[in-house]
C-alpha positions as CSV (number, residue, x, y, z in Angstrom):
1,M,102.4,118.9,101.5
2,D,100.0,119.0,104.4
3,F,100.7,116.2,107.0
4,R,97.8,117.2,109.3
5,L,95.3,114.4,109.9
6,T,91.9,114.7,108.3
7,D,88.7,114.3,110.3
8,D,88.2,110.8,108.8
9,Q,91.7,109.8,109.7
10,R,91.2,111.0,113.3
11,A,88.0,109.1,113.5
12,L,89.7,105.9,112.2
13,V,92.4,106.2,114.8
14,G,89.9,107.0,117.5
15,A,87.8,103.9,116.7
16,L,90.9,101.6,117.0
17,R,92.0,103.3,120.2
18,D,88.6,102.7,121.7
19,L,88.6,99.1,120.6
20,L,92.0,98.4,122.1
21,A,91.0,100.2,125.3
22,A,88.0,97.9,125.6
23,R,89.5,94.6,124.2
24,F,93.2,94.8,124.8
25,D,93.9,96.9,127.8
26,R,96.7,96.5,130.3
27,T,95.0,93.5,131.9
28,A,94.6,91.7,128.6
29,L,98.2,92.5,127.8
30,R,99.6,91.1,131.0
31,A,97.3,88.0,130.6
32,A,98.8,87.5,127.2
33,V,102.4,87.8,128.6
34,D,101.6,85.4,131.4
35,A,100.1,82.9,129.0
36,A,103.1,83.1,126.7
37,E,105.5,82.5,129.7
38,A,103.4,79.5,130.8
39,E,103.6,78.0,127.3
40,G,107.4,78.5,127.2
41,G,107.5,81.5,125.0
42,T,104.9,80.4,122.5
43,A,102.6,83.3,122.2
44,I,99.4,82.8,120.2
45,P,97.6,86.1,119.2
46,P,94.2,86.0,121.0
47,R,91.8,85.1,118.2
48,D,89.0,87.3,119.6
49,I,91.3,90.3,119.3
50,W,92.4,89.2,115.9
51,R,88.8,89.0,114.7
52,A,87.9,92.3,116.4
53,L,90.8,94.0,114.5
54,A,89.6,92.4,111.3
55,E,86.0,93.7,111.9
56,T,87.4,97.3,112.1
57,G,89.1,96.8,108.7
58,F,92.6,96.6,110.1
59,F,93.8,93.8,107.8
60,G,91.7,94.7,104.8
61,L,92.2,98.4,105.1
62,R,93.9,98.8,101.7
63,L,91.9,96.3,99.7
64,P,89.4,97.8,97.3
65,E,85.9,98.1,98.5
66,A,84.8,95.8,95.7
67,D,87.0,93.1,97.2
68,G,85.6,93.5,100.7
69,G,88.2,96.0,101.9
70,V,88.0,99.6,103.1
71,G,89.8,101.1,100.1
72,L,92.2,103.3,102.0
73,G,96.0,103.7,101.6
74,L,99.3,103.2,103.3
75,P,99.1,106.5,105.3
76,E,95.9,105.3,107.0
77,A,97.5,101.9,107.6
78,A,100.5,103.6,109.3
79,L,98.2,105.4,111.6
80,L,96.5,102.2,112.8
81,F,99.8,100.3,113.1
82,E,101.1,103.2,115.3
83,E,98.2,102.7,117.7
84,A,98.7,98.9,117.7
85,G,102.4,99.4,118.4
86,G,101.7,101.6,121.4
87,A,99.4,98.9,122.8
88,L,102.0,96.1,122.1
89,V,99.3,94.1,120.3
90,P,100.9,90.6,119.7
91,G,101.0,88.7,116.5
92,P,102.2,89.1,112.9
93,L,100.1,92.2,112.2
94,T,102.3,93.4,109.3
95,A,102.4,90.1,107.4
96,T,98.6,89.4,107.8
97,H,97.9,92.9,106.6
98,L,100.1,92.5,103.6
99,A,98.6,89.1,102.8
100,A,95.0,90.5,102.6
101,G,93.7,89.6,99.2
102,V,96.5,87.1,98.7
103,V,95.9,84.5,101.4
104,P,92.2,83.5,101.9
105,G,91.0,84.6,105.3
106,A,93.7,87.1,106.0
107,A,91.5,90.2,105.5
108,T,88.7,88.8,107.7
109,G,91.0,87.6,110.5
110,E,90.3,84.0,110.0
111,A,93.9,83.3,108.9
112,V,97.1,84.4,110.6
113,V,100.0,85.0,108.2
114,T,103.6,85.5,109.1
115,L,106.5,86.6,106.9
116,L,109.8,84.9,106.1
117,D,112.2,87.3,104.4
118,A,115.0,85.1,103.0
119,R,117.3,87.9,102.0
120,G,121.0,87.3,102.2
121,A,122.9,84.2,103.3
122,G,121.0,83.5,106.5
123,P,120.1,82.0,108.8
124,H,116.7,83.7,108.9
125,S,114.2,84.2,111.6
126,V,110.4,84.1,111.4
127,A,108.1,85.3,114.1
128,H,104.8,83.7,115.3
129,L,105.3,80.6,113.2
130,D,103.4,78.4,115.7
131,A,100.3,80.6,115.5
132,A,100.4,81.1,111.7
133,D,98.3,79.3,109.1
134,A,100.4,80.5,106.2
135,V,103.8,82.1,105.5
136,L,104.7,84.7,102.9
137,V,108.2,83.8,101.7
138,L,110.3,86.4,100.1
139,T,113.2,84.7,98.2
140,D,115.9,87.2,97.2
141,T,117.3,86.6,93.7
142,G,118.4,90.2,93.3
143,T,121.1,92.3,95.1
144,G,118.9,95.1,96.5
145,T,119.1,96.3,100.1
146,G,115.4,95.8,100.7
147,T,114.3,99.4,100.4
148,G,113.8,99.3,96.7
149,T,116.6,101.3,95.1
150,D,118.1,98.3,93.1
151,T,116.0,97.3,90.2
152,S,117.3,93.7,90.4
153,E,115.4,93.2,93.6
154,A,112.2,93.4,91.6
155,E,113.1,89.8,90.4
156,A,112.8,88.5,93.9
157,A,110.0,86.0,94.2
158,V,107.1,86.2,96.6
159,T,105.5,82.8,97.4
160,V,103.0,81.4,99.9
161,A,103.8,78.3,101.9
162,E,101.7,76.4,104.4
163,A,102.9,77.2,108.0
164,S,103.1,73.5,108.8
165,A,105.6,73.0,106.0
166,V,107.8,75.7,107.3
167,R,107.5,74.5,110.9
168,R,108.9,71.1,109.9
169,R,112.1,72.7,108.8
170,A,112.4,75.4,111.5
171,E,114.1,75.4,114.9
172,P,112.7,77.3,117.9
173,L,114.7,80.3,119.0
174,R,114.3,81.7,122.5
175,S,113.0,85.2,122.1
176,V,113.8,88.1,124.4
177,D,110.2,89.3,123.9
178,P,107.6,86.9,125.4
179,L,105.0,88.1,122.9
180,T,107.2,87.6,119.8
181,P,108.2,83.9,119.6
182,L,110.8,83.1,117.0
183,H,112.0,80.3,114.8
184,L,115.2,80.0,112.8
185,L,115.8,78.6,109.3
186,T,118.9,78.2,107.2
187,M,119.0,78.7,103.5
188,A,119.1,74.9,103.1
189,D,115.9,74.6,105.2
190,I,114.2,77.3,103.1
191,S,115.2,75.6,99.8
192,E,113.4,72.5,101.0
193,I,110.1,74.2,101.8
194,T,107.3,73.3,99.4
195,V,105.4,76.5,98.4
196,S,101.7,76.4,97.4
197,R,101.8,79.2,94.9
198,T,103.7,82.3,93.7
199,V,102.1,85.7,94.4
200,P,101.9,88.3,91.7
201,V,103.4,91.0,94.0
202,R,106.7,92.8,93.6
203,A,109.0,91.9,96.5
204,V,110.5,95.4,96.5
205,A,107.1,97.0,97.1
206,L,106.2,94.4,99.7
207,R,109.4,94.9,101.7
208,R,109.0,98.7,101.5
209,E,105.4,98.5,102.8
210,A,106.5,96.1,105.5
211,A,109.2,98.5,106.6
212,V,106.8,101.4,106.9
213,L,104.3,99.3,108.9
214,E,107.0,97.9,111.3
215,A,108.3,101.5,111.7
216,A,104.8,102.6,112.6
217,Q,104.6,100.1,115.4
218,R,107.9,101.2,116.8
219,V,106.8,104.9,116.6
220,G,103.7,103.9,118.6
221,S,105.8,102.3,121.2
222,A,108.1,105.3,121.4
223,G,105.1,107.6,121.9
224,R,103.7,105.3,124.6
225,M,107.1,105.5,126.5
226,V,106.8,109.3,126.5
227,R,103.3,109.2,128.0
228,M,104.3,106.7,130.6
229,A,107.4,108.6,131.6
230,V,105.6,111.9,131.9
231,Q,102.7,110.4,133.9
232,H,105.1,108.7,136.3
233,A,107.2,111.9,136.7
234,R,104.0,113.8,137.6
235,E,102.9,111.2,140.2
236,R,106.1,110.0,141.8
237,E,107.4,112.2,144.6
238,Q,110.9,112.6,146.1
239,F,111.9,115.1,148.8
240,G,108.3,116.3,148.8
241,R,108.2,117.2,145.1
242,P,107.1,115.4,141.9
243,I,110.3,114.1,140.3
244,G,109.1,115.8,137.1
245,S,110.1,119.1,138.7
246,F,113.8,118.0,138.6
247,Q,115.8,119.3,135.7
248,A,117.4,116.0,134.9
249,V,114.0,114.3,134.5
250,K,112.6,117.2,132.5
251,H,115.5,116.8,130.1
252,L,115.0,113.1,129.7
253,C,111.3,113.5,128.9
254,A,111.9,116.4,126.5
255,E,114.5,114.3,124.6
256,M,112.1,111.4,124.4
257,L,109.4,113.7,123.0
258,V,111.7,115.1,120.3
259,R,112.8,111.6,119.2
260,A,109.2,110.4,119.0
261,E,108.0,113.4,117.1
262,L,110.9,113.3,114.7
263,A,110.3,109.6,114.0
264,R,106.6,110.2,113.6
265,T,107.2,112.9,111.0
266,A,109.6,110.7,109.0
267,L,107.1,107.8,109.2
268,Y,104.2,109.9,107.8
269,A,106.5,111.2,105.0
270,A,107.4,107.6,104.1
271,A,103.8,106.5,104.2
272,V,102.7,109.3,101.9
273,T,105.5,109.2,99.4
274,A,106.5,105.5,99.4
275,D,110.0,106.8,98.6
276,P,112.8,104.3,99.4
277,Y,115.0,106.9,101.0
278,E,112.1,108.3,103.1
279,T,111.4,104.7,104.1
280,A,115.0,104.0,105.1
281,A,115.1,107.2,107.2
282,A,111.7,106.4,108.8
283,R,113.0,102.9,109.8
284,L,116.2,104.2,111.3
285,L,114.5,107.0,113.3
286,A,111.8,104.7,114.5
287,D,114.3,102.1,115.7
288,E,116.2,104.7,117.5
289,A,113.1,106.3,119.1
290,A,111.7,103.0,120.3
291,T,115.0,101.7,121.8
292,R,116.2,104.9,123.4
293,N,112.8,106.0,124.6
294,A,112.3,102.7,126.3
295,R,115.7,103.0,127.9
296,D,115.0,106.6,129.1
297,C,111.6,105.7,130.3
298,L,113.2,103.0,132.4
299,Q,115.6,105.7,133.8
300,V,112.6,107.9,134.8
301,F,110.9,104.9,136.5
302,G,114.1,104.0,138.3
303,G,114.4,100.6,140.0
304,M,110.6,100.1,139.6
305,G,111.0,100.0,135.9
306,F,113.2,96.8,136.1
307,T,110.4,94.8,137.8
308,W,108.2,92.3,136.1
309,E,105.1,94.2,137.1
310,A,106.1,97.3,135.1
311,D,105.2,97.5,131.5
312,V,108.4,99.4,130.6
313,Q,110.4,96.1,130.3
314,L,107.9,94.8,127.7
315,H,108.5,97.8,125.4
316,I,112.3,97.5,125.9
317,K,112.1,93.8,124.8
318,R,109.9,94.6,121.8
319,S,112.3,97.3,120.7
320,W,115.2,94.8,120.6
321,I,113.4,92.4,118.2
322,P,114.6,94.0,115.0
323,S,118.2,93.5,115.9
324,V,117.6,90.0,117.2
325,C,115.9,89.2,113.9
326,G,118.8,90.4,111.9
327,Q,117.1,93.5,110.6
328,E,120.3,95.4,110.4
329,S,120.3,99.2,109.9
330,A,123.7,99.3,108.1
331,A,122.1,98.9,104.7
332,D,119.7,101.8,105.3
333,E,122.5,104.0,106.7
334,D,124.8,103.2,103.7
335,M,122.0,104.0,101.2
336,L,121.2,107.3,102.9
337,A,124.8,108.3,103.1
338,E,125.3,107.6,99.4
339,W,122.2,109.6,98.5
340,L,123.2,112.5,100.7
341,L,126.9,112.6,99.8
């Protein structure tokens, strides 16, 4: 299997990279952070960026061309989500992408859709609820782990609810990431939500695709941490030498690169194969790469990395969101262990 990018895939990634450089550079990122802090942690995705992403086909990428989409697949979506993750683009990117063709306006960027995965006993968190127009609700009636190895999980229902109906039952939860506002709902709250319709989509497939796209964003963040650490190590001098010439810093940067590349390889394999075990491995490696690379980048930056002005702290906070939202890795670890042993 050849995992090298095609010319069309490189052009697709390059177009999004150019768009983000022009429309969501560091200045725009910090402006979004400041706005979120001023609003008490309620970050609303900039609608101009949302529409610009939609114009590139970001949300409708996998819709058939006859339905107004681009007609590409999950591998291409993973490439774009990796770029978005490296830029820390705020908003429920994954849910809106998955809702294209299901929720009117999602593919064109006119509607913002978030995801409520009501798997297990709860309570459950939902991100960007204040900014959302609709919510994809996954109600787990099966016993699967979320990666798709248990056929009973195929019975889980996928429904669409108005965001206003969910907001009435949800409690705000202070988020560690200023660009990822959270709300909390109990199972009792979720059972009281009035849904507008049921979606003819298998929950097991939706969860697997969501896992790949979320992993892609974390791989993008891990790669960004490598680049930031290397650039700082080249420019920062101590004792008349760039700190990158010191062995300890070299080792940190090398380990960061290995983690990012390993996670990227696993991500591409999961996106191509859609295999539940590949997906579980990609999610685990992406989580580790994002969290540990952010920590090691902070180590390279030293005391400067702890300051509000440095962007390292934003990547660290974003890397903590999966654990804060209860996206435990234990199920993936157990499944892989059972498969391997």
